[in-house]
N, C-alpha and C positions, 0 to 999 in steps of 0.2 A: 403378541408383539405390542399391544397397547400399553404395557407396563415398561416399555423400553424407551430409551432416549438416545439420540444421535449427537455425538460431539465431533465437530470437524476441526481439523487443523490444516490450514492451507498456506501456500506461499506463491510468489510470483511465477515460479517455474511450473506451476500447476500440478505439483505433487499433492496428494491428498491422503489423509488418514481419517478413517471413520471408525468409531467405536460405539457399539450398541450395548448399553448397560441398564440394569434395573434402576428405576428412578431414585431409590434411596441411596445409591452410590454416586449419583451425578455430582453432588457438591464436593465430596471427598476427592473424586477423580479430577474434577475441574481444578481444585487447589493443587493437586499433584502436577497436572499439566502446566499450570501457571508457573509453579516452582521450577519445573524442568526448562521451560522456555525463558524465564526471566532471571533465574539464579544460577549463574555458572558454577560448576563444581570447582574444587580447590585446584585441580590441575589446570583448568582453563584460566582461573584467576592468576596463577603463577605465569602461565604463558602470556597473558595479556600484560602483566607487569614487565616481563622480559622484553616484549615487543615495544612497549613504551620507551624503554631505554635503548633500543636498537632500531632507530628510524629507518635504516636501510632495509629492514624486513617488511615494513608496512608501506614504504614509499610506492612500490609498484601497484599495490591495491588502492591507495589513496589517489594515485594518478588515474587509475582505471575508473574509479567512482566519479572523479571530477569530469572525466571525458564522458562518462555515461550521463551525468547531469546535463552537460552541454548538448548532447544528442537529444535527450528528452525535451529540453527547452525548445530546441529547434523544431522538433516534430509536433510538440503540443501547441506551438504558437498559432497555427491556423485555427485551431479550436477556440483559442482565447480570442483571437481577432473577430471570429464570427459570432461570439457571444454564446458558445456552447458550454464552455467551462470558464472558471476563473481560479487563479492561484497566485500566491506570492512566491517569488523566487526564493528558495531556501537559502538561508545564510549559514546554516550549519546542519549537521545530520545528513541523511540520505533518503529523504522522503519528500514528495510533493503532497500537500494537503489540498485536494482539488475540489472546488465547489461546483456542483452541477445545477441545472435548472429542473432537476427531478424532485418531486415531492418526497419520494422514497428512494434515496440513493442505495439503501440496503438491497432493495429489490433489483435495482439496475446492476449492482455488483454481481449478482447471480447471473444476470443476462450476459454480462461481459465474460464471465468465466465459461459459461456454456456455449455462447455463440462466437466470441472472439478468441477464446482460449487464453485469456489473460486474467490473472487473479490479483485483485486489489482488496484492501481492507475497508469495510464500510466505516464511515466517520462516526457513526453512532457508537462504535466500540470505544470511542474516546470521550463520550459524554453526550448528553442530549443536544447540545449546540452543534454537534457534528452530523446532524441528521441529513443535511444536504451535501455532505462531503464524502469523498473516499480518499484513501491514502495509497499513493503509488510509490513503491520503493525502487530506487535506481541503483542500489548497491549490487550491481551485477557487472559482468564483463560487458564492455561496450556493444559487442555484437548481439548479445542476448537482449540488452536494453533496447537496442534499435529495433529488433524484430518484434519484441513484445509491445513497445510503445506504438510502433507503426500499426500493429493489429488493433490496438485500442483506438487510435486515431481513425483508421479506416472504418471501424465499426461505428464510432460515434458520428462520423460524417454522414454515414448512411442511415442512421436510426434516430438521431436527435435533431430536433428543429431548433435553429438559433432563436432564442427568445430571452437571452440573458443580457441585461443592460449593465455594463460595468459601472455606470454611475449609481446603480442601486446598491452597490457594495457599501456596507457600513464601515466606518473607520475601524471598528474593532476587528472586522474581517480582514482588513488590509495588513494586520500584524499577526496573522496566524503563523 
């Protein structure tokens, strides 16, 4: 087993895929996984173009995502007020990029998954400046967003001490 490597692909709904492969295949399989996640196939591209021209098809989803964002904002506010987290309200997209007072947010992300049953993406996946952050996606139905964010908030209220001073946020962080 020492010549094997584990690749994980996770999402907010806590679905997990684990693949153990020989080390010499990791790079190639990683590229394939990236392509599958980031490069939609031709059928999906045509479907997206069709949806862009038929707003009535996407309107229910965009309304659900807007509602989910408002739910998440409301639930996250106590954490922000107590100095446990900091984030800028998203002006586009469907993710919060949340700064924590943890030295290693990547380690905390694993605790959230295991203890609160909420999966978020460590900020380090977006570059070294994301070390203190995690990304929370709210592109879910409002009921799912509410349950997941409430579990995240409950866990952080119980396990994280408020020590985050919003005045310590640099100007560059305010525009994340």
